[in-house]
All heavy atoms as a GROMACS GRO file, in nm:
protein
  644
    1MET      N    1  16.489   7.465   1.450
    1MET     CA    2  16.356   7.476   1.395
    1MET      C    3  16.344   7.613   1.332
    1MET      O    4  16.381   7.714   1.389
    1MET     CB    5  16.256   7.458   1.511
    1MET     CG    6  16.116   7.477   1.469
    1MET     SD    7  15.995   7.412   1.586
    1MET     CE    8  16.010   7.521   1.722
    2ASP      N    9  16.290   7.619   1.210
    2ASP     CA   10  16.276   7.748   1.143
    2ASP      C   11  16.139   7.809   1.172
    2ASP      O   12  16.053   7.748   1.233
    2ASP     CB   13  16.300   7.734   0.992
    2ASP     CG   14  16.199   7.645   0.923
    2ASP    OD1   15  16.108   7.594   0.992
    2ASP    OD2   16  16.208   7.627   0.802
    3ALA      N   17  16.114   7.930   1.127
    3ALA     CA   18  15.991   8.002   1.156
    3ALA      C   19  15.870   7.936   1.092
    3ALA      O   20  15.758   7.954   1.138
    3ALA     CB   21  16.003   8.147   1.112
    4ALA      N   22  15.889   7.860   0.983
    4ALA     CA   23  15.777   7.800   0.913
    4ALA      C   24  15.730   7.670   0.979
    4ALA      O   25  15.623   7.621   0.950
    4ALA     CB   26  15.815   7.772   0.768
    5THR      N   27  15.811   7.614   1.066
    5THR     CA   28  15.776   7.488   1.131
    5THR      C   29  15.703   7.516   1.262
    5THR      O   30  15.759   7.578   1.351
    5THR     CB   31  15.903   7.406   1.160
    5THR    OG1   32  15.977   7.390   1.040
    5THR    CG2   33  15.866   7.270   1.216
    6PRO      N   34  15.577   7.474   1.271
    6PRO     CA   35  15.504   7.499   1.396
    6PRO      C   36  15.559   7.411   1.507
    6PRO      O   37  15.608   7.302   1.482
    6PRO     CB   38  15.360   7.462   1.362
    6PRO     CG   39  15.372   7.368   1.248
    6PRO     CD   40  15.497   7.405   1.173
    7PRO      N   41  15.551   7.458   1.630
    7PRO     CA   42  15.598   7.372   1.741
    7PRO      C   43  15.506   7.252   1.755
    7PRO      O   44  15.390   7.255   1.716
    7PRO     CB   45  15.587   7.465   1.863
    7PRO     CG   46  15.488   7.570   1.823
    7PRO     CD   47  15.499   7.584   1.675
    8ASP      N   48  15.563   7.146   1.810
    8ASP     CA   49  15.482   7.025   1.831
    8ASP      C   50  15.379   7.052   1.940
    8ASP      O   51  15.413   7.089   2.051
    8ASP     CB   52  15.571   6.908   1.872
    8ASP     CG   53  15.659   6.861   1.758
    8ASP    OD1   54  15.623   6.882   1.642
    8ASP    OD2   55  15.763   6.803   1.788
    9LYS      N   56  15.254   7.033   1.905
    9LYS     CA   57  15.144   7.049   2.000
    9LYS      C   58  15.056   6.925   1.991
    9LYS      O   59  15.036   6.872   1.883
    9LYS     CB   60  15.059   7.172   1.967
    9LYS     CG   61  15.127   7.302   1.989
    9LYS     CD   62  15.030   7.416   1.963
    9LYS     CE   63  15.096   7.550   1.987
    9LYS     NZ   64  15.004   7.660   1.961
   10PRO      N   65  15.004   6.883   2.104
   10PRO     CA   66  14.911   6.770   2.096
   10PRO      C   67  14.785   6.812   2.021
   10PRO      O   68  14.738   6.924   2.033
   10PRO     CB   69  14.879   6.738   2.242
   10PRO     CG   70  14.929   6.853   2.321
   10PRO     CD   71  15.027   6.929   2.237
   11VAL      N   72  14.735   6.721   1.941
   11VAL     CA   73  14.614   6.748   1.865
   11VAL      C   74  14.495   6.718   1.956
   11VAL      O   75  14.486   6.609   2.013
   11VAL     CB   76  14.607   6.660   1.739
   11VAL    CG1   77  14.478   6.682   1.663
   11VAL    CG2   78  14.729   6.684   1.652
   12PRO      N   79  14.404   6.817   1.974
   12PRO     CA   80  14.290   6.790   2.062
   12PRO      C   81  14.198   6.685   2.001
   12PRO      O   82  14.184   6.677   1.880
   12PRO     CB   83  14.219   6.926   2.071
   12PRO     CG   84  14.265   7.002   1.952
   12PRO     CD   85  14.401   6.949   1.917
   13PRO      N   86  14.136   6.603   2.085
   13PRO     CA   87  14.044   6.502   2.032
   13PRO      C   88  13.924   6.570   1.967
   13PRO      O   89  13.888   6.682   2.002
   13PRO     CB   90  14.001   6.423   2.155
   13PRO     CG   91  14.028   6.514   2.270
   13PRO     CD   92  14.141   6.603   2.230
   14THR      N   93  13.864   6.501   1.873
   14THR     CA   94  13.746   6.554   1.807
   14THR      C   95  13.635   6.567   1.911
   14THR      O   96  13.605   6.472   1.983
   14THR     CB   97  13.700   6.460   1.695
   14THR    OG1   98  13.808   6.439   1.606
   14THR    CG2   99  13.582   6.517   1.620
   15ALA      N  100  13.576   6.683   1.917
   15ALA     CA  101  13.472   6.707   2.017
   15ALA      C  102  13.344   6.632   1.978
   15ALA      O  103  13.300   6.638   1.864
   15ALA     CB  104  13.444   6.856   2.027
   16GLN      N  105  13.291   6.561   2.074
   16GLN     CA  106  13.163   6.493   2.055
   16GLN      C  107  13.053   6.590   2.093
   16GLN      O  108  13.068   6.666   2.188
   16GLN     CB  109  13.154   6.368   2.143
   16GLN     CG  110  13.253   6.260   2.106
   16GLN     CD  111  13.222   6.200   1.972
   16GLN    OE1  112  13.107   6.183   1.936
   16GLN    NE2  113  13.324   6.168   1.895
   17PRO      N  114  12.942   6.590   2.021
   17PRO     CA  115  12.832   6.678   2.063
   17PRO      C  116  12.782   6.637   2.201
   17PRO      O  117  12.768   6.519   2.230
   17PRO     CB  118  12.725   6.656   1.956
   17PRO     CG  119  12.760   6.527   1.892
   17PRO     CD  120  12.908   6.507   1.909
   18THR      N  121  12.761   6.734   2.286
   18THR     CA  122  12.712   6.701   2.419
   18THR      C  123  12.560   6.701   2.419
   18THR      O  124  12.497   6.786   2.359
   18THR     CB  125  12.764   6.802   2.523
   18THR    OG1  126  12.725   6.933   2.482
   18THR    CG2  127  12.913   6.795   2.538
   19LEU      N  128  12.504   6.604   2.484
   19LEU     CA  129  12.359   6.594   2.496
   19LEU      C  130  12.317   6.659   2.627
   19LEU      O  131  12.392   6.657   2.724
   19LEU     CB  132  12.317   6.446   2.495
   19LEU     CG  133  12.350   6.371   2.368
   19LEU    CD1  134  12.321   6.222   2.386
   19LEU    CD2  135  12.271   6.425   2.251
   20PRO      N  136  12.199   6.715   2.631
   20PRO     CA  137  12.155   6.772   2.759
   20PRO      C  138  12.148   6.664   2.866
   20PRO      O  139  12.107   6.553   2.839
   20PRO     CB  140  12.016   6.826   2.730
   20PRO     CG  141  11.990   6.804   2.587
   20PRO     CD  142  12.103   6.726   2.527
   21VAL      N  143  12.191   6.698   2.985
   21VAL     CA  144  12.191   6.602   3.095
   21VAL      C  145  12.051   6.590   3.155
   21VAL      O  146  12.008   6.484   3.195
   21VAL     CB  147  12.294   6.644   3.201
   21VAL    CG1  148  12.286   6.555   3.323
   21VAL    CG2  149  12.434   6.641   3.144
   22LEU      N  150  11.978   6.701   3.158
   22LEU     CA  151  11.842   6.703   3.210
   22LEU      C  152  11.747   6.752   3.102
   22LEU      O  153  11.784   6.834   3.018
   22LEU     CB  154  11.831   6.795   3.332
   22LEU     CG  155  11.902   6.750   3.458
   22LEU    CD1  156  11.897   6.859   3.563
   22LEU    CD2  157  11.839   6.624   3.513
   23PRO      N  158  11.623   6.704   3.102
   23PRO     CA  159  11.527   6.751   3.002
   23PRO      C  160  11.488   6.896   3.027
   23PRO      O  161  11.488   6.942   3.141
   23PRO     CB  162  11.408   6.658   3.022
   23PRO     CG  163  11.419   6.610   3.162
   23PRO     CD  164  11.565   6.605   3.192
   24ALA      N  165  11.455   6.968   2.920
   24ALA     CA  166  11.413   7.107   2.933
   24ALA      C  167  11.281   7.116   3.010
   24ALA      O  168  11.263   7.203   3.094
   24ALA     CB  169  11.399   7.171   2.795
   25ASN      N  170  11.188   7.027   2.980
   25ASN     CA  171  11.060   7.022   3.050
   25ASN      C  172  11.068   6.907   3.149
   25ASN      O  173  11.067   6.792   3.110
   25ASN     CB  174  10.946   7.000   2.950
   25ASN     CG  175  10.812   6.984   3.019
   25ASN    OD1  176  10.801   7.000   3.139
   25ASN    ND2  177  10.711   6.950   2.942
   26ASP      N  178  11.076   6.937   3.276
   26ASP     CA  179  11.098   6.833   3.377
   26ASP      C  180  10.967   6.776   3.431
   26ASP      O  181  10.942   6.777   3.551
   26ASP     CB  182  11.185   6.891   3.489
   26ASP     CG  183  11.238   6.783   3.581
   26ASP    OD1  184  11.225   6.664   3.549
   26ASP    OD2  185  11.293   6.819   3.687
   27SER      N  186  10.883   6.724   3.343
   27SER     CA  187  10.755   6.668   3.384
   27SER      C  188  10.769   6.534   3.457
   27SER      O  189  10.674   6.485   3.515
   27SER     CB  190  10.665   6.650   3.262
   27SER     OG  191  10.728   6.564   3.169
   28CYS      N  192  10.890   6.477   3.456
   28CYS     CA  193  10.912   6.348   3.521
   28CYS      C  194  11.000   6.360   3.645
   28CYS      O  195  11.047   6.259   3.698
   28CYS     CB  196  10.975   6.251   3.421
   28CYS     SG  197  11.135   6.305   3.358
   29ASN      N  198  11.022   6.482   3.692
   29ASN     CA  199  11.101   6.507   3.813
   29ASN      C  200  11.244   6.456   3.804
   29ASN      O  201  11.301   6.408   3.903
   29ASN     CB  202  11.032   6.447   3.936
   29ASN     CG  203  10.898   6.509   3.962
   29ASN    OD1  204  10.884   6.631   3.957
   29ASN    ND2  205  10.797   6.427   3.986
   30ALA      N  206  11.304   6.467   3.687
   30ALA     CA  207  11.442   6.421   3.668
   30ALA      C  208  11.541   6.498   3.756
   30ALA      O  209  11.641   6.442   3.799
   30ALA     CB  210  11.482   6.435   3.521
   31ALA      N  211  11.513   6.624   3.785
   31ALA     CA  212  11.605   6.704   3.867
   31ALA      C  213  11.626   6.642   4.004
   31ALA      O  214  11.732   6.660   4.064
   31ALA     CB  215  11.553   6.847   3.879
   32LYS      N  216  11.526   6.569   4.054
   32LYS     CA  217  11.538   6.507   4.187
   32LYS      C  218  11.648   6.402   4.192
   32LYS      O  219  11.700   6.372   4.300
   32LYS     CB  220  11.406   6.444   4.228
   32LYS     CG  221  11.300   6.546   4.264
   32LYS     CD  222  11.176   6.478   4.316
   32LYS     CE  223  11.073   6.581   4.356
   32LYS     NZ  224  10.953   6.517   4.411
   33ILE      N  225  11.683   6.341   4.078
   33ILE     CA  226  11.787   6.239   4.079
   33ILE      C  227  11.910   6.281   3.998
   33ILE      O  228  11.996   6.199   3.969
   33ILE     CB  229  11.734   6.103   4.029
   33ILE    CG1  230  11.694   6.109   3.883
   33ILE    CG2  231  11.621   6.053   4.115
   33ILE    CD1  232  11.687   5.973   3.821
   34ALA      N  233  11.920   6.408   3.964
   34ALA     CA  234  12.033   6.456   3.885
   34ALA      C  235  12.167   6.426   3.953
   34ALA      O  236  12.268   6.406   3.886
   34ALA     CB  237  12.019   6.605   3.858
   35SER      N  238  12.168   6.418   4.084
   35SER     CA  239  12.293   6.389   4.155
   35SER      C  240  12.343   6.248   4.127
   35SER      O  241  12.458   6.216   4.158
   35SER     CB  242  12.272   6.408   4.306
   35SER     OG  243  12.176   6.317   4.354
   36HIS      N  244  12.260   6.163   4.067
   36HIS     CA  245  12.301   6.026   4.036
   36HIS      C  246  12.369   6.014   3.900
   36HIS      O  247  12.419   5.907   3.866
   36HIS     CB  248  12.179   5.932   4.037
   36HIS     CG  249  12.123   5.911   4.174
   36HIS    ND1  250  12.164   5.809   4.256
   36HIS    CD2  251  12.032   5.981   4.246
   36HIS    CE1  252  12.099   5.815   4.371
   36HIS    NE2  253  12.018   5.920   4.367
   37ILE      N  254  12.372   6.122   3.821
   37ILE     CA  255  12.438   6.117   3.690
   37ILE      C  256  12.586   6.084   3.711
   37ILE      O  257  12.652   6.143   3.795
   37ILE     CB  258  12.418   6.248   3.613
   37ILE    CG1  259  12.270   6.262   3.576
   37ILE    CG2  260  12.506   6.252   3.487
   37ILE    CD1  261  12.233   6.392   3.514
   38GLY      N  262  12.635   5.986   3.638
   38GLY     CA  263  12.773   5.940   3.652
   38GLY      C  264  12.785   5.821   3.747
   38GLY      O  265  12.889   5.758   3.754
   39LYS      N  266  12.677   5.789   3.818
   39LYS     CA  267  12.677   5.674   3.908
   39LYS      C  268  12.608   5.557   3.840
   39LYS      O  269  12.540   5.572   3.740
   39LYS     CB  270  12.604   5.709   4.038
   39LYS     CG  271  12.672   5.819   4.117
   39LYS     CD  272  12.595   5.850   4.242
   39LYS     CE  273  12.660   5.965   4.317
   39LYS     NZ  274  12.581   6.003   4.435
   40HIS      N  275  12.624   5.440   3.897
   40HIS     CA  276  12.560   5.320   3.842
   40HIS      C  277  12.411   5.323   3.872
   40HIS      O  278  12.367   5.380   3.972
   40HIS     CB  279  12.623   5.194   3.904
   40HIS     CG  280  12.594   5.072   3.824
   40HIS    ND1  281  12.477   5.001   3.837
   40HIS    CD2  282  12.665   5.010   3.728
   40HIS    CE1  283  12.478   4.900   3.753
   40HIS    NE2  284  12.591   4.903   3.685
   41THR      N  285  12.332   5.263   3.785
   41THR     CA  286  12.187   5.260   3.802
   41THR      C  287  12.146   5.192   3.933
   41THR      O  288  12.037   5.216   3.983
   41THR     CB  289  12.118   5.190   3.684
   41THR    OG1  290  12.174   5.060   3.667
   41THR    CG2  291  12.132   5.270   3.557
   42LYS      N  292  12.232   5.109   3.990
   42LYS     CA  293  12.199   5.044   4.117
   42LYS      C  294  12.181   5.146   4.229
   42LYS      O  295  12.117   5.116   4.328
   42LYS     CB  296  12.307   4.942   4.154
   42LYS     CG  297  12.308   4.822   4.064
   42LYS     CD  298  12.418   4.726   4.102
   42LYS     CE  299  12.419   4.609   4.004
   42LYS     NZ  300  12.527   4.516   4.032
   43SER      N  301  12.234   5.267   4.211
   43SER     CA  302  12.219   5.370   4.313
   43SER      C  303  12.077   5.426   4.316
   43SER      O  304  12.043   5.505   4.403
   43SER     CB  305  12.319   5.483   4.289
   43SER     OG  306  12.286   5.556   4.172
   44LEU      N  307  11.993   5.384   4.224
   44LEU     CA  308  11.857   5.435   4.212
   44LEU      C  309  11.750   5.339   4.260
   44LEU      O  310  11.633   5.360   4.233
   44LEU     CB  311  11.827   5.469   4.065
   44LEU     CG  312  11.907   5.580   4.004
   44LEU    CD1  313  11.875   5.591   3.855
   44LEU    CD2  314  11.875   5.711   4.072
   45GLU      N  315  11.785   5.238   4.331
   45GLU     CA  316  11.687   5.134   4.365
   45GLU      C  317  11.559   5.189   4.427
   45GLU      O  318  11.450   5.148   4.390
   45GLU     CB  319  11.751   5.031   4.457
   45GLU     CG  320  11.853   4.945   4.385
   45GLU     CD  321  11.926   4.850   4.478
   45GLU    OE1  322  11.900   4.851   4.599
   45GLU    OE2  323  12.010   4.775   4.428
   46THR      N  324  11.567   5.282   4.520
   46THR     CA  325  11.445   5.334   4.582
   46THR      C  326  11.372   5.430   4.490
   46THR      O  327  11.250   5.435   4.492
   46THR     CB  328  11.477   5.405   4.715
   46THR    OG1  329  11.570   5.509   4.691
   46THR    CG2  330  11.532   5.309   4.817
   47VAL      N  331  11.443   5.504   4.409
   47VAL     CA  332  11.379   5.599   4.317
   47VAL      C  333  11.296   5.526   4.214
   47VAL      O  334  11.189   5.571   4.174
   47VAL     CB  335  11.486   5.687   4.248
   47VAL    CG1  336  11.424   5.777   4.145
   47VAL    CG2  337  11.563   5.767   4.351
   48LEU      N  338  11.341   5.411   4.171
   48LEU     CA  339  11.272   5.338   4.065
   48LEU      C  340  11.133   5.292   4.107
   48LEU      O  341  11.051   5.262   4.023
   48LEU     CB  342  11.357   5.218   4.021
   48LEU     CG  343  11.493   5.253   3.962
   48LEU    CD1  344  11.567   5.126   3.923
   48LEU    CD2  345  11.480   5.344   3.842
   49LEU      N  346  11.106   5.288   4.235
   49LEU     CA  347  10.975   5.243   4.283
   49LEU      C  348  10.873   5.356   4.287
   49LEU      O  349  10.754   5.332   4.304
   49LEU     CB  350  10.989   5.184   4.423
   49LEU     CG  351  11.082   5.064   4.436
   49LEU    CD1  352  11.096   5.026   4.583
   49LEU    CD2  353  11.030   4.947   4.355
   50LEU      N  354  10.915   5.480   4.271
   50LEU     CA  355  10.828   5.594   4.293
   50LEU      C  356  10.752   5.642   4.171
   50LEU      O  357  10.656   5.717   4.185
   50LEU     CB  358  10.911   5.711   4.350
   50LEU     CG  359  10.984   5.681   4.480
   50LEU    CD1  360  11.066   5.801   4.522
   50LEU    CD2  361  10.886   5.642   4.590
   51GLN      N  362  10.791   5.605   4.053
   51GLN     CA  363  10.727   5.656   3.932
   51GLN      C  364  10.758   5.563   3.815
   51GLN      O  365  10.847   5.479   3.826
   51GLN     CB  366  10.775   5.797   3.902
   51GLN     CG  367  10.921   5.804   3.857
   51GLN     CD  368  10.970   5.946   3.844
   51GLN    OE1  369  11.008   6.005   3.942
   51GLN    NE2  370  10.970   5.999   3.725
   52PRO      N  371  10.690   5.582   3.702
   52PRO     CA  372  10.726   5.501   3.584
   52PRO      C  373  10.867   5.537   3.537
   52PRO      O  374  10.900   5.654   3.523
   52PRO     CB  375  10.622   5.541   3.479
   52PRO     CG  376  10.522   5.626   3.547
   52PRO     CD  377  10.578   5.670   3.677
   53VAL      N  378  10.949   5.435   3.519
   53VAL     CA  379  11.089   5.455   3.481
   53VAL      C  380  11.127   5.351   3.378
   53VAL      O  381  11.081   5.237   3.384
   53VAL     CB  382  11.182   5.439   3.605
   53VAL    CG1  383  11.328   5.447   3.565
   53VAL    CG2  384  11.151   5.543   3.710
   54ARG      N  385  11.214   5.389   3.285
   54ARG     CA  386  11.278   5.288   3.200
   54ARG      C  387  11.425   5.323   3.187
   54ARG      O  388  11.462   5.439   3.175
   54ARG     CB  389  11.210   5.271   3.065
   54ARG     CG  390  11.211   5.389   2.973
   54ARG     CD  391  11.137   5.354   2.844
   54ARG     NE  392  11.117   5.475   2.766
   54ARG     CZ  393  11.049   5.478   2.654
   54ARG    NH1  394  10.996   5.368   2.605
   54ARG    NH2  395  11.033   5.592   2.589
   55ILE      N  396  11.507   5.220   3.194
   55ILE     CA  397  11.652   5.236   3.181
   55ILE      C  398  11.688   5.197   3.039
   55ILE      O  399  11.654   5.089   2.993
   55ILE     CB  400  11.725   5.150   3.284
   55ILE    CG1  401  11.686   5.197   3.425
   55ILE    CG2  402  11.875   5.157   3.263
   55ILE    CD1  403  11.741   5.112   3.537
   56ILE      N  404  11.758   5.288   2.970
   56ILE     CA  405  11.788   5.268   2.828
   56ILE      C  406  11.939   5.265   2.810
   56ILE      O  407  12.006   5.367   2.819
   56ILE     CB  408  11.725   5.381   2.744
   56ILE    CG1  409  11.574   5.390   2.772
   56ILE    CG2  410  11.753   5.358   2.596
   56ILE    CD1  411  11.507   5.512   2.714
   57ALA      N  412  11.991   5.146   2.786
   57ALA     CA  413  12.134   5.127   2.758
   57ALA      C  414  12.157   5.139   2.608
   57ALA      O  415  12.061   5.129   2.529
   57ALA     CB  416  12.178   4.990   2.808
   58PRO      N  417  12.282   5.160   2.564
   58PRO     CA  418  12.308   5.166   2.421
   58PRO      C  419  12.256   5.041   2.350
   58PRO      O  420  12.276   4.929   2.397
   58PRO     CB  421  12.461   5.174   2.412
   58PRO     CG  422  12.502   5.234   2.542
   58PRO     CD  423  12.403   5.180   2.643
   59GLY      N  424  12.184   5.060   2.242
   59GLY     CA  425  12.131   4.950   2.164
   59GLY      C  426  11.998   4.894   2.213
   59GLY      O  427  11.943   4.803   2.152
   60THR      N  428  11.946   4.948   2.323
   60THR     CA  429  11.819   4.901   2.376
   60THR      C  430  11.705   4.948   2.287
   60THR      O  431  11.698   5.065   2.252
   60THR     CB  432  11.796   4.954   2.519
   60THR    OG1  433  11.902   4.909   2.602
   60THR    CG2  434  11.663   4.908   2.574
   61MET      N  435  11.616   4.859   2.252
   61MET     CA  436  11.499   4.897   2.175
   61MET      C  437  11.393   4.949   2.272
   61MET      O  438  11.371   4.889   2.377
   61MET     CB  439  11.447   4.777   2.096
   61MET     CG  440  11.543   4.733   1.989
   61MET     SD  441  11.496   4.583   1.900
   61MET     CE  442  11.336   4.622   1.841
   62VAL      N  443  11.331   5.060   2.238
   62VAL     CA  444  11.227   5.118   2.323
   62VAL      C  445  11.103   5.146   2.239
   62VAL      O  446  11.112   5.168   2.118
   62VAL     CB  447  11.274   5.248   2.393
   62VAL    CG1  448  11.386   5.220   2.490
   62VAL    CG2  449  11.315   5.352   2.293
   63THR      N  450  10.989   5.147   2.305
   63THR     CA  451  10.866   5.181   2.235
   63THR      C  452  10.861   5.331   2.210
   63THR      O  453  10.929   5.409   2.276
   63THR     CB  454  10.743   5.140   2.319
   63THR    OG1  455  10.746   5.211   2.442
   63THR    CG2  456  10.742   4.990   2.345
   64MET      N  457  10.780   5.372   2.116
   64MET     CA  458  10.770   5.513   2.081
   64MET      C  459  10.656   5.583   2.155
   64MET      O  460  10.629   5.699   2.131
   64MET     CB  461  10.752   5.529   1.929
   64MET     CG  462  10.871   5.480   1.849
   64MET     SD  463  11.023   5.568   1.887
   64MET     CE  464  10.984   5.729   1.825
   65ASP      N  465  10.588   5.512   2.246
   65ASP     CA  466  10.481   5.577   2.320
   65ASP      C  467  10.540   5.684   2.412
   65ASP      O  468  10.652   5.673   2.459
   65ASP     CB  469  10.400   5.475   2.400
   65ASP     CG  470  10.482   5.402   2.505
   65ASP    OD1  471  10.600   5.373   2.478
   65ASP    OD2  472  10.429   5.373   2.612
   66TYR      N  473  10.464   5.788   2.432
   66TYR     CA  474  10.510   5.901   2.515
   66TYR      C  475  10.426   5.908   2.641
   66TYR      O  476  10.305   5.921   2.636
   66TYR     CB  477  10.500   6.032   2.437
   66TYR     CG  478  10.552   6.150   2.514
   66TYR    CD1  479  10.688   6.177   2.521
   66TYR    CD2  480  10.465   6.233   2.584
   66TYR    CE1  481  10.737   6.284   2.592
   66TYR    CE2  482  10.512   6.342   2.656
   66TYR     CZ  483  10.648   6.366   2.660
   66TYR     OH  484  10.696   6.472   2.731
   67ILE      N  485  10.492   5.896   2.754
   67ILE     CA  486  10.427   5.911   2.884
   67ILE      C  487  10.501   6.024   2.955
   67ILE      O  488  10.616   6.008   2.995
   67ILE     CB  489  10.433   5.780   2.966
   67ILE    CG1  490  10.365   5.667   2.889
   67ILE    CG2  491  10.373   5.801   3.104
   67ILE    CD1  492  10.382   5.531   2.950
   68GLU      N  493  10.434   6.137   2.966
   68GLU     CA  494  10.498   6.259   3.015
   68GLU      C  495  10.566   6.241   3.151
   68GLU      O  496  10.672   6.296   3.175
   68GLU     CB  497  10.394   6.371   3.022
   68GLU     CG  498  10.452   6.506   3.053
   68GLU     CD  499  10.348   6.616   3.045
   68GLU    OE1  500  10.234   6.591   3.001
   68GLU    OE2  501  10.381   6.727   3.084
   69SER      N  502  10.507   6.162   3.237
   69SER     CA  503  10.561   6.146   3.372
   69SER      C  504  10.669   6.038   3.382
   69SER      O  505  10.730   6.021   3.487
   69SER     CB  506  10.450   6.115   3.470
   69SER     OG  507  10.389   5.992   3.436
   70ARG      N  508  10.694   5.964   3.272
   70ARG     CA  509  10.793   5.856   3.278
   70ARG      C  510  10.935   5.914   3.270
   70ARG      O  511  10.966   5.996   3.186
   70ARG     CB  512  10.771   5.757   3.163
   70ARG     CG  513  10.875   5.645   3.164
   70ARG     CD  514  10.847   5.537   3.064
   70ARG     NE  515  10.825   5.592   2.931
   70ARG     CZ  516  10.752   5.530   2.837
   70ARG    NH1  517  10.697   5.414   2.861
   70ARG    NH2  518  10.737   5.586   2.720
   71LEU      N  519  11.020   5.866   3.356
   71LEU     CA  520  11.161   5.904   3.359
   71LEU      C  521  11.241   5.805   3.276
   71LEU      O  522  11.235   5.685   3.299
   71LEU     CB  523  11.212   5.904   3.504
   71LEU     CG  524  11.360   5.932   3.525
   71LEU    CD1  525  11.395   6.074   3.478
   71LEU    CD2  526  11.395   5.915   3.671
   72ASN      N  527  11.314   5.856   3.176
   72ASN     CA  528  11.403   5.775   3.095
   72ASN      C  529  11.545   5.797   3.145
   72ASN      O  530  11.592   5.912   3.152
   72ASN     CB  531  11.394   5.812   2.947
   72ASN     CG  532  11.259   5.778   2.889
   72ASN    OD1  533  11.204   5.672   2.914
   72ASN    ND2  534  11.205   5.869   2.812
   73ILE      N  535  11.613   5.690   3.181
   73ILE     CA  536  11.749   5.697   3.231
   73ILE      C  537  11.839   5.635   3.125
   73ILE      O  538  11.831   5.516   3.098
   73ILE     CB  539  11.762   5.622   3.365
   73ILE    CG1  540  11.665   5.681   3.468
   73ILE    CG2  541  11.906   5.625   3.415
   73ILE    CD1  542  11.654   5.601   3.596
   74TYR      N  543  11.924   5.717   3.064
   74TYR     CA  544  12.014   5.672   2.959
   74TYR      C  545  12.149   5.638   3.020
   74TYR      O  546  12.206   5.719   3.093
   74TYR     CB  547  12.030   5.780   2.852
   74TYR     CG  548  11.900   5.813   2.782
   74TYR    CD1  549  11.815   5.911   2.832
   74TYR    CD2  550  11.862   5.746   2.666
   74TYR    CE1  551  11.695   5.941   2.769
   74TYR    CE2  552  11.743   5.775   2.603
   74TYR     CZ  553  11.660   5.873   2.655
   74TYR     OH  554  11.541   5.902   2.592
   75THR      N  555  12.199   5.516   2.992
   75THR     CA  556  12.324   5.472   3.051
   75THR      C  557  12.428   5.442   2.943
   75THR      O  558  12.395   5.433   2.825
   75THR     CB  559  12.304   5.344   3.134
   75THR    OG1  560  12.273   5.236   3.046
   75THR    CG2  561  12.194   5.360   3.237
   76ASP      N  562  12.551   5.423   2.988
   76ASP     CA  563  12.654   5.373   2.897
   76ASP      C  564  12.655   5.220   2.909
   76ASP      O  565  12.573   5.161   2.979
   76ASP     CB  566  12.790   5.435   2.927
   76ASP     CG  567  12.841   5.405   3.067
   76ASP    OD1  568  12.784   5.317   3.136
   76ASP    OD2  569  12.940   5.467   3.109
   77ASP      N  570  12.749   5.155   2.842
   77ASP     CA  571  12.756   5.009   2.844
   77ASP      C  572  12.782   4.952   2.983
   77ASP      O  573  12.745   4.839   3.012
   77ASP     CB  574  12.863   4.958   2.747
   77ASP     CG  575  12.823   4.976   2.602
   77ASP    OD1  576  12.702   4.964   2.572
   77ASP    OD2  577  12.912   5.004   2.519
   78ALA      N  578  12.843   5.030   3.070
   78ALA     CA  579  12.875   4.983   3.204
   78ALA      C  580  12.760   5.006   3.304
   78ALA      O  581  12.771   4.969   3.419
   78ALA     CB  582  13.001   5.053   3.254
   79GLY      N  583  12.652   5.069   3.258
   79GLY     CA  584  12.538   5.095   3.346
   79GLY      C  585  12.548   5.227   3.420
   79GLY      O  586  12.470   5.254   3.510
   80LEU      N  587  12.645   5.312   3.382
   80LEU     CA  588  12.657   5.442   3.446
   80LEU      C  589  12.561   5.540   3.379
   80LEU      O  590  12.552   5.547   3.257
   80LEU     CB  591  12.801   5.495   3.435
   80LEU     CG  592  12.906   5.407   3.499
   80LEU    CD1  593  13.045   5.467   3.479
   80LEU    CD2  594  12.878   5.384   3.646
   81ILE      N  595  12.491   5.616   3.460
   81ILE     CA  596  12.390   5.710   3.409
   81ILE      C  597  12.458   5.824   3.336
   81ILE      O  598  12.545   5.891   3.391
   81ILE     CB  599  12.302   5.762   3.525
   81ILE    CG1  600  12.234   5.643   3.594
   81ILE    CG2  601  12.202   5.865   3.475
   81ILE    CD1  602  12.171   5.678   3.727
   82GLN      N  603  12.415   5.848   3.212
   82GLN     CA  604  12.472   5.954   3.130
   82GLN      C  605  12.384   6.077   3.120
   82GLN      O  606  12.432   6.188   3.117
   82GLN     CB  607  12.501   5.902   2.988
   82GLN     CG  608  12.597   5.785   2.987
   82GLN     CD  609  12.732   5.822   3.044
   82GLN    OE1  610  12.796   5.914   2.999
   82GLN    NE2  611  12.774   5.751   3.148
   83ARG      N  612  12.253   6.054   3.110
   83ARG     CA  613  12.159   6.166   3.102
   83ARG      C  614  12.020   6.115   3.137
   83ARG      O  615  11.997   5.995   3.145
   83ARG     CB  616  12.161   6.232   2.965
   83ARG     CG  617  12.113   6.146   2.851
   83ARG     CD  618  12.132   6.218   2.715
   83ARG     NE  619  12.092   6.133   2.608
   83ARG     CZ  620  11.974   6.139   2.546
   83ARG    NH1  621  11.886   6.230   2.582
   83ARG    NH2  622  11.944   6.056   2.448
   84LEU      N  623  11.930   6.210   3.157
   84LEU     CA  624  11.793   6.178   3.196
   84LEU      C  625  11.697   6.245   3.099
   84LEU      O  626  11.728   6.350   3.042
   84LEU     CB  627  11.766   6.230   3.337
   84LEU     CG  628  11.862   6.182   3.445
   84LEU    CD1  629  11.840   6.260   3.573
   84LEU    CD2  630  11.848   6.035   3.467
   85GLY      N  631  11.582   6.186   3.079
   85GLY     CA  632  11.481   6.244   2.992
   85GLY      C  633  11.342   6.205   3.039
   85GLY      O  634  11.326   6.114   3.119
   86CYS      N  635  11.244   6.275   2.989
   86CYS     CA  636  11.104   6.245   3.021
   86CYS      C  637  11.039   6.187   2.897
   86CYS      O  638  11.074   6.220   2.784
   86CYS     CB  639  11.030   6.371   3.064
   86CYS     SG  640  11.096   6.447   3.213
   87GLY      N  641  10.940   6.103   2.917
   87GLY     CA  642  10.864   6.051   2.804
   87GLY      C  643  10.861   5.905   2.806
   87GLY      O  644  10.811   5.826   2.743
   0.00000   0.00000   0.00000
């Protein structure tokens, strides 16, 4: 190998923008269930009874109304919690 040939290195994957895991304004008490991020939504059965909640999977249509105390739980296709939001 000559000096002009770079060594073989794996090409890093294209970085995806990271979304905040918790909302900046925690008016819906999302921090209380932050430990459930990465787990299936079924792990939240008792939490879902305590406040207004909606689970939002990819492609789910949601209303544009804003309810400050409502917890939005964003999941992946498998139902694993990816991030939390208020509204």
